C-alpha positions as CSV (number, residue, x, y, z in Angstrom):
1,A,86.7,-17.2,-59.6
2,G,83.7,-18.8,-61.0
3,G,80.0,-18.2,-61.6
4,A,80.2,-16.1,-64.7
5,F,79.1,-19.0,-67.0
6,K,76.0,-20.8,-65.6
7,L,74.3,-23.4,-67.6
8,N,70.8,-22.2,-68.5
9,N,68.7,-25.2,-69.2
10,K,65.5,-23.2,-69.5
11,T,64.3,-23.3,-73.0
12,S,63.2,-20.3,-75.0
13,T,61.4,-22.4,-77.7
14,V,57.6,-22.6,-77.8
15,K,55.2,-24.7,-79.8
16,I,52.1,-22.8,-80.9
17,S,49.0,-24.8,-81.9
18,Q,45.4,-24.1,-82.8
19,L,46.3,-21.4,-85.2
20,P,43.4,-19.9,-87.3
21,E,43.1,-21.5,-90.7
22,G,45.0,-19.8,-93.4
23,M,47.3,-17.9,-90.9
24,Q,50.7,-17.3,-92.5
25,L,54.0,-17.8,-90.7
26,S,54.7,-14.1,-91.2
27,D,51.5,-13.2,-89.3
28,V,52.5,-15.4,-86.4
29,E,56.0,-13.9,-86.3
30,S,54.7,-10.4,-86.3
31,H,52.2,-11.2,-83.5
32,F,54.8,-12.8,-81.3
33,G,57.5,-10.3,-82.2
34,Q,55.9,-7.8,-79.9
35,F,57.0,-9.9,-76.9
36,G,60.7,-10.1,-77.9
37,T,63.1,-11.1,-80.6
38,V,62.1,-14.2,-82.6
39,V,65.3,-16.0,-83.5
40,K,63.7,-18.8,-85.6
41,S,60.3,-20.1,-86.5
42,D,59.1,-23.1,-88.5
43,K,55.7,-24.4,-89.5
44,T,55.3,-28.1,-88.9
45,L,53.5,-30.5,-91.2
46,G,50.6,-30.5,-88.8
47,G,50.2,-26.7,-89.1
48,D,51.7,-25.8,-85.7
49,V,54.5,-23.3,-85.4
50,V,57.7,-23.9,-83.4
51,M,59.2,-20.5,-82.4
52,Q,62.5,-19.8,-80.7
53,F,62.9,-16.5,-78.9
54,A,66.2,-14.8,-78.1
55,D,65.7,-15.3,-74.4
56,R,63.5,-17.0,-71.9
57,Q,61.8,-13.8,-70.7
58,A,60.5,-13.1,-74.2
59,A,59.1,-16.6,-74.5
60,E,57.4,-16.4,-71.1
61,Q,55.8,-13.1,-72.1
62,A,54.6,-14.7,-75.4
63,I,53.0,-17.6,-73.5
64,L,51.4,-15.2,-70.9
65,K,50.1,-12.6,-73.3
66,G,50.1,-14.0,-76.8
67,K,47.2,-16.4,-76.7
68,K,44.8,-14.2,-78.6
69,I,46.2,-13.7,-82.1
70,S,43.0,-12.0,-83.3
71,S,39.9,-10.9,-81.6
72,D,37.6,-13.5,-83.2
73,A,40.0,-16.5,-83.0
74,E,40.1,-19.2,-80.5
75,P,42.9,-18.9,-77.9
76,L,46.2,-20.5,-79.1
77,Q,47.6,-23.5,-77.4
78,M,51.3,-23.1,-76.4
79,Q,53.8,-25.3,-74.7
80,W,57.5,-25.4,-74.1
81,V,59.8,-27.3,-76.4
82,F,62.8,-28.9,-74.9
83,N,65.5,-29.9,-77.4
């Protein structure tokens, strides 16, 4: 009995800010795709990207290792999004 279905309230969605000017959503997706499967991504009116990963582990790797999108760019700002 029990335990097979546990509620996982840890989000796998990340808001990415401070993107270099002119950066396309496809560039952001390919950069973060190296950390795991991107399920969904949207660019906000303010130019940020909200990206949902297939699982929490991929999102954690993206936050840990994905801050530099290019060698000459400022580090990205990233935070968890809780729906």
